[in-house]
C-alpha positions in Angstrom: 7.5 12.9 19.1 6.8 16.1 19.3 3.5 16.7 17.1 3.5 20.4 17.5 1.2 22.7 20.6 -1.5 24.4 18.3 -5.0 24.3 19.9 -6.4 21.6 17.0 -3.5 19.1 17.2 -4.3 19.3 21.2 -7.8 18.8 20.5 -7.8 15.8 17.9 -5.3 14.2 20.5 -8.0 14.2 23.2 -10.0 11.1 23.9 -12.5 10.6 21.4 -16.3 10.8 22.4 -18.1 7.1 22.5 -20.7 8.0 19.7 -17.8 8.5 17.4 -16.4 4.8 18.0 -20.3 3.8 17.7 -20.6 5.3 14.3 -17.1 3.9 13.4 -18.1 0.9 13.8 -21.7 1.2 11.9 -20.1 1.9 8.9 -17.7 -0.8 8.9 -20.1 -3.4 9.8 -22.7 -2.0 7.5 -20.1 -2.1 4.4 -18.8 -6.1 5.7 -22.8 -6.5 5.6 -23.5 -4.8 2.6 -20.6 -6.7 0.2 -21.4 -10.0 1.9 -25.0 -10.0 0.6 -23.7 -8.7 -3.4 -21.1 -11.0 -3.5 -20.7 -15.0 -2.9 -17.5 -15.1 -3.0 -16.6 -12.4 -1.1 -15.9 -10.2 -4.3 -14.9 -10.0 -7.7 -11.0 -10.1 -7.2 -11.0 -12.5 -4.2 -12.9 -14.8 -6.2 -10.0 -15.2 -8.8 -7.4 -16.5 -6.2 -10.3 -19.1 -5.0 -10.7 -20.2 -8.4 -7.0 -20.8 -8.4 -7.3 -22.9 -5.3 -10.0 -24.8 -6.5 -8.4 -25.8 -9.2 -4.9 -27.0 -7.7 -7.2 -29.1 -5.9 -8.7 -30.5 -8.6 -5.3 -31.4 -9.9 -5.6 -28.4 -12.4 -2.7 -25.4 -13.1 -3.9 -22.2 -11.0 -1.9 -20.6 -13.7 -4.7 -21.3 -16.5 -6.6 -18.4 -15.4 -4.5 -15.8 -16.9 -6.1 -13.1 -14.3 -3.9 -14.9 -11.3 -1.2 -12.8 -10.9 0.2 -13.9 -7.3 3.0 -16.1 -6.2 2.7 -20.0 -5.7 2.2 -19.1 -1.8 -1.1 -17.3 -2.3 -2.8 -21.0 -4.0 -2.2 -22.8 -0.7 -3.1 -19.5 1.0 -6.6 -19.4 -0.4 -7.2 -23.4 0.5 -8.9 -22.8 3.4 -11.6 -20.8 1.5 -12.1 -22.9 -1.2 -12.6 -25.7 1.6 -15.4 -23.1 3.0 -19.0 -22.8 2.3 -19.9 -20.1 0.3 -21.9 -18.2 2.9 -19.2 -17.9 5.4 -16.7 -16.6 2.7 -18.9 -14.3 1.8 -18.5 -12.5 5.0 -15.7 -13.4 6.0 -13.8 -12.4 2.8 -15.0 -8.3 3.4 -14.3 -8.6 7.3 -10.8 -9.6 7.0 -10.3 -6.6 4.1 -11.5 -4.0 6.9 -9.6 -5.8 9.8 -6.8 -5.3 7.5 -7.2 -2.2 6.5 -8.2 -1.1 10.4 -5.2 -2.7 11.2 -2.9 -1.1 9.0 -4.2 2.3 10.7 -3.5 1.5 13.5 0.1 0.6 13.5 0.3 3.9 11.6 -0.9 5.4 14.3 1.7 3.5 16.2 4.1 4.8 14.4 4.1 8.5 14.6 3.5 7.7 18.8 -0.6 8.5 18.0 -3.2 7.6 20.8 -5.3 4.7 19.4 -8.3 6.7 21.4 -8.1 9.8 20.8 -9.9 11.9 18.2 -7.7 12.0 15.5 -7.6 8.3 15.0 -11.2 7.7 15.1 -11.9 10.9 12.6 -9.0 9.7 10.5 -10.3 5.9 10.0 -14.3 7.5 9.3 -12.3 9.7 6.8 -10.6 6.8 5.3 -14.0 4.6 5.1 -16.3 7.4 3.9 -14.3 10.1 2.1 -11.8 7.7 0.0 -13.0 5.9 -2.8 -11.1 3.2 -3.1 -11.1 2.2 0.7 -14.6 0.9 -0.6 -13.5 -0.7 -3.0 -11.3 -3.2 -2.1 -13.7 -4.3 0.6 -15.8 -4.6 -2.5 -13.4 -7.1 -4.5 -11.5 -8.6 -1.5 -8.5 -7.9 -3.2 -5.3 -9.2 -1.4 -3.6 -6.0 -1.3 -5.2 -5.3 1.8 -2.4 -7.6 3.1 0.1 -5.5 2.6 -1.7 -2.5 3.6 -1.4 -4.3 7.3 1.8 -5.7 6.6 4.1 -2.3 5.9 2.8 -0.2 8.7 3.4 -3.0 10.5 7.5 -3.4 9.1 7.3 0.4 9.4 6.5 0.3 13.3 9.2 -2.0 14.0 11.9 -0.4 11.8 11.4 2.3 14.2 11.6 0.4 17.1 14.8 -0.8 15.8 13.7 -4.6 15.0 15.1 -4.6 11.2 15.2 -8.1 11.0 11.7 -8.8 12.3 10.3 -6.1 9.9 12.1 -8.0 7.0 9.9 -11.4 8.2 7.0 -9.1 8.1 7.5 -7.6 4.5 8.6 -10.9 3.3 5.4 -12.9 5.0 3.6 -10.4 2.3 5.5 -10.3 -0.5 5.3 -14.2 -0.3 1.4 -14.1 -1.3 1.4 -11.0 -3.4 4.6 -9.4 -4.5 3.4 -5.7 -3.8 5.6 -4.6 -1.2 9.2 -5.6 -2.7 9.9 -2.2 -3.9 10.5 -1.5 0.1 13.8 -3.9 -0.3 15.6 -1.4 -1.3 15.0 0.1 2.1 16.8 -2.4 3.7 19.6 -1.4 0.9 19.6 2.5 2.2 19.8 1.3 5.7 22.2 -1.2 5.4 20.5 -3.8 7.0 21.6 -7.0 5.0 20.1 -9.6 7.7 16.9 -7.5 7.2 17.3 -7.9 3.1 18.0 -11.5 3.6 14.8 -12.8 5.5 12.5 -10.6 3.1 14.4 -11.8 0.2 14.5 -15.6 1.3 11.2 -16.3 2.7 9.4 -15.4 0.0 11.9 -17.6 -2.1 11.2 -20.6 0.1 7.6 -20.0 0.7 7.3 -19.9 -3.9 9.8 -22.8 -4.3 8.3 -25.5 -2.0 4.6 -23.9 -3.1 5.7 -24.3 -6.9 6.8 -27.9 -6.3 3.3 -28.6 -5.3 1.9 -26.7 -8.8 0.7 -29.0 -11.4 3.0 -26.1 -13.9 5.9 -25.8 -11.0 6.9 -22.6 -13.4 3.7 -21.5 -14.6 4.4 -17.9 -13.0 7.3 -17.3 -14.9 5.9 -19.5 -18.4 2.4 -17.6 -18.1 2.1 -15.0 -15.5 5.2 -12.8 -16.3 5.0 -12.8 -20.1 1.0 -11.8 -19.3 2.4 -8.8 -16.8 4.8 -7.8 -19.1 2.4 -7.5 -22.3 0.8 -4.8 -20.3 -2.6 -7.4 -19.9 -5.5 -7.8 -21.8 -7.7 -4.8 -22.8 -10.0 -5.4 -20.2 -7.9 -5.1 -17.8 -5.6 -1.7 -19.1 -8.8 0.1 -18.4 -8.4 0.4 -14.5 -4.7 0.5 -14.8 -4.0 3.9 -12.9 0.0 4.1 -14.3 0.9 6.7 -16.0 2.5 4.7 -18.9 -1.0 2.6 -19.6 -2.8 6.2 -19.2 -0.7 7.8 -21.2 -1.2 5.1 -23.6 -5.0 5.7 -23.9 -4.1 9.0 -24.7 -2.5 8.7 -27.3 1.4 8.3 -26.6 2.9 5.7 -27.8 3.6 2.9 -25.6 7.4 3.2 -25.9 7.3 6.3 -24.7 4.4 6.1 -22.2 6.8 3.8 -21.2 10.0 5.6 -20.8 7.8 9.0 -19.2 6.8 6.3 -16.6 9.8 4.9 -15.6 11.5 8.1 -16.1 8.8 9.2 -12.7 9.8 6.5 -11.1 13.6 6.3 -11.3 13.1 10.1 -9.9 11.2 8.8 -7.3 13.6 6.5 -5.8 16.2 9.0 -6.3 14.2 11.3 -4.5 13.7 7.9 -1.6 17.5 7.5 -1.5 18.1 11.7 -0.9 15.3 11.3 1.9 17.2 8.5 3.9 20.2 10.0 3.4 18.9 13.5 5.0 19.0 11.3 8.4 16.7 13.2 11.1 16.5 16.5 10.4 13.1 17.3 10.6 10.2 14.8 11.8 12.4 12.2 13.3 13.1 8.5 12.8 9.3 8.1 12.0 8.9 10.8 9.2 12.4 9.4 8.0 11.5 5.8 8.0 7.7 6.5 6.5 8.9 8.9 3.8 11.2 6.7 2.0 9.3 3.5 2.1 6.1 5.4 1.0 8.1 6.9 -1.9 9.5 3.9 -3.3 5.8 2.9 -2.9 4.6 5.2 -5.2 7.9 4.6 -7.6 6.7 1.8 -8.5 3.6 2.6 -8.6 3.9 4.9 -11.1 5.6 2.3 -13.5 4.4 -1.0 -12.6 1.6 -3.2 -14.4 -0.9 -3.3 -13.1 -1.4 -0.4 -10.7 -4.8 0.2 -9.3 -6.2 3.0 -6.9 -6.7 0.6 -4.1 -3.0 0.0 -4.2 -2.6 3.5 -3.0 -4.2 2.4 0.7 -0.8 0.6 1.4 0.9 4.2 1.0 -2.2 6.8 2.5 -2.9 5.7 5.8 0.9 6.4 6.5 0.8 9.8 5.6 -2.1 10.4 6.8 -1.1 9.4 10.3 1.5 11.5 10.1 -0.7 14.8 9.2 0.1 16.5 12.8 3.8 15.8 12.6 5.7 18.9 12.0 7.2 19.0 8.1 5.0 16.0 7.0 4.4 15.7 3.6 0.2 15.5 4.1 0.4 19.0 5.8 0.9 20.8 2.0 -2.1 21.7 0.1 -1.0 19.4 -2.8 -1.9 15.8 -0.7 -5.4 17.0 -0.3 -5.6 18.7 -3.6 -4.4 14.9 -4.9 -6.8 13.1 -2.8 -9.8 15.1 -4.2 -10.5 13.1 -7.2 -11.5 10.0 -5.2 -14.3 11.9 -2.8 -17.0 9.5 -3.2 -19.8 10.5 -5.3 -17.9 13.7 -6.7 -18.7 14.1 -10.2 -16.5 14.6 -12.8 -17.3 16.0 -16.4 -16.8 12.9 -18.9 -14.8 11.0 -16.4 -17.9 9.0 -15.6 -18.3 5.8 -16.7 -16.6 2.8 -15.1 -13.6 2.6 -17.7 -12.6 6.0 -17.8 -12.1 5.6 -14.0 -8.1 5.4 -14.5 -7.8 9.1 -15.6 -8.8 9.9 -12.0 -6.7 7.5 -10.4 -3.8 8.7 -12.1 -4.4 11.9 -11.1 -4.6 11.1 -7.6 -1.1 8.7 -8.3 0.6 11.1 -10.1 0.3 14.3 -7.4 0.4 12.3 -4.4 3.8 11.2 -5.6 4.9 14.6 -6.6 3.9 15.5 -3.2 5.8 13.1 -1.5 8.4 13.6 -3.8 9.4 16.8 -3.1 8.7 15.9 0.7 11.5 14.5 0.6 14.0 15.5 -2.0 14.0 19.3 -0.4 16.1 21.3 1.5 15.5 20.9 5.4 17.2 23.6 7.7 18.2 21.3 10.9 16.2 21.3 14.0 18.7 22.3 16.5 22.2 23.0 15.7 25.4 21.0 16.8 27.3 19.0 13.7 26.2 17.2 10.9 27.0 13.7 12.1 24.8 14.6 15.4 21.9 16.0 13.4 22.2 12.8 11.0 21.4 10.2 13.2 19.6 7.1 11.8 16.7 5.2 13.0 16.7 3.5 16.7 19.1 0.5 15.6 20.2 1.7 12.1 23.4 2.1 11.3 24.8 5.8 9.6 22.8 7.0 6.8 25.1 7.8 3.6 
C-alpha cells in the first residue's frame, strides 16, 4: 500500500543496520532469561493453567481453582507443560510468549506491506519491548494472551489476502484456548462471510465439547467460571482490572452505573467499527479497513469485559503501530501517543505508583486509545479518488460488497 513519500518514511523503510538486530536480540533474550530465573513455572498466570492441567491429570476438576478462567481446551493444551521438568518450563514459557509477540509484530507489518528487515520493523519492536510496560508484564506473567496477540494479526493478514475461511480457523483455534478474540467474530458478520464465521465458531465449540467430556466436571466452566466472571471476580483480581466498569466502581460510582457507562461506551465502539467497515477503502486501503474495524471491536470488548488487563492491549497495539506510516492511520494522531504515555516504564505518576493502583493508569490508556480509534473509524473521509461511490467502496480482496 502507499506509505507516503516523505523523507522520514523513506528512511524508516530502508534496511536496518546490523547493530539494531543485535540490540533487539539482546533485549529479548535478556527478558526471557530474567523471567526464567525468577519464575519456576514461567510466570504467575501460566502457573494457574499448569496447575489446572496437573489437577486434571490427578483426576480432579481444573475449575476448582476459581482463577482458572480458560476454556476446557486450555487444560489439554497445558498438559505438556505439566509433564516437563520445571527447569525447562521456566525458560520455555517466557521464550514462547516473546516469540508470540514477535510473530504478531511480523504479521502486523506484513498486513501493511512493511519490509521485515526495515528500520521501522526493528525500531518498532524495540520500542514495544522497552517503551511499553505491558510487553514486559506479559512476558513476566506468562499469560496466554500472547497466543491471541499472534492470532489476530495472522488472521487479519489472511483476510487481506482474501483467505477468509483460513482466518476463521485461526481465530477459532485461538478462542478454543482463550476466548479473548471472540469479539472479532463480528468482523465476519460485517463482511457476510458465513463460512469463515462457521469455522471461527465451530473450532472452539468442537474442541471445548471434546475436552469437556474428558473433564471430571464437564460443565465446570459454566457452573463455576462464568458465575465468577459475572460477579466481577474477587477483590484481589479486581484491583488490576482496567475496564471502566471496575475502575469507576473503585472511585465510588455505583456498580450498576459504572456497568451502564462501560456498556454504552462498548456499544458506541461497535457502531464505530460497523461504520468503518461500511466506509470501505476510501482511505488507507484494504489493510486499514480490516485493521481499524477489528481493533475497534476488540477495544470495545475491553471497555466492558471483566476481566480487562493492561497486557490485553498487546493484541491490538502492534496492529495500530505497524500502520503508522500509512496515510490517515489512527496512530498518526497525537492522541494515540498520549494514550501510551501512562505505560512508559519508569515514568512516575503521583499517587498511582503502588501496584494496586496501576489499573487507573491502564484505564486511561484503554479509554483514550478506544476514543482515538473510534474517532478514526467514525469520521467522515474525503474519497482518495473521484468516481462513483461503488468504485470507491471496494471491499477487502475476496470480500463481498460492504454495507
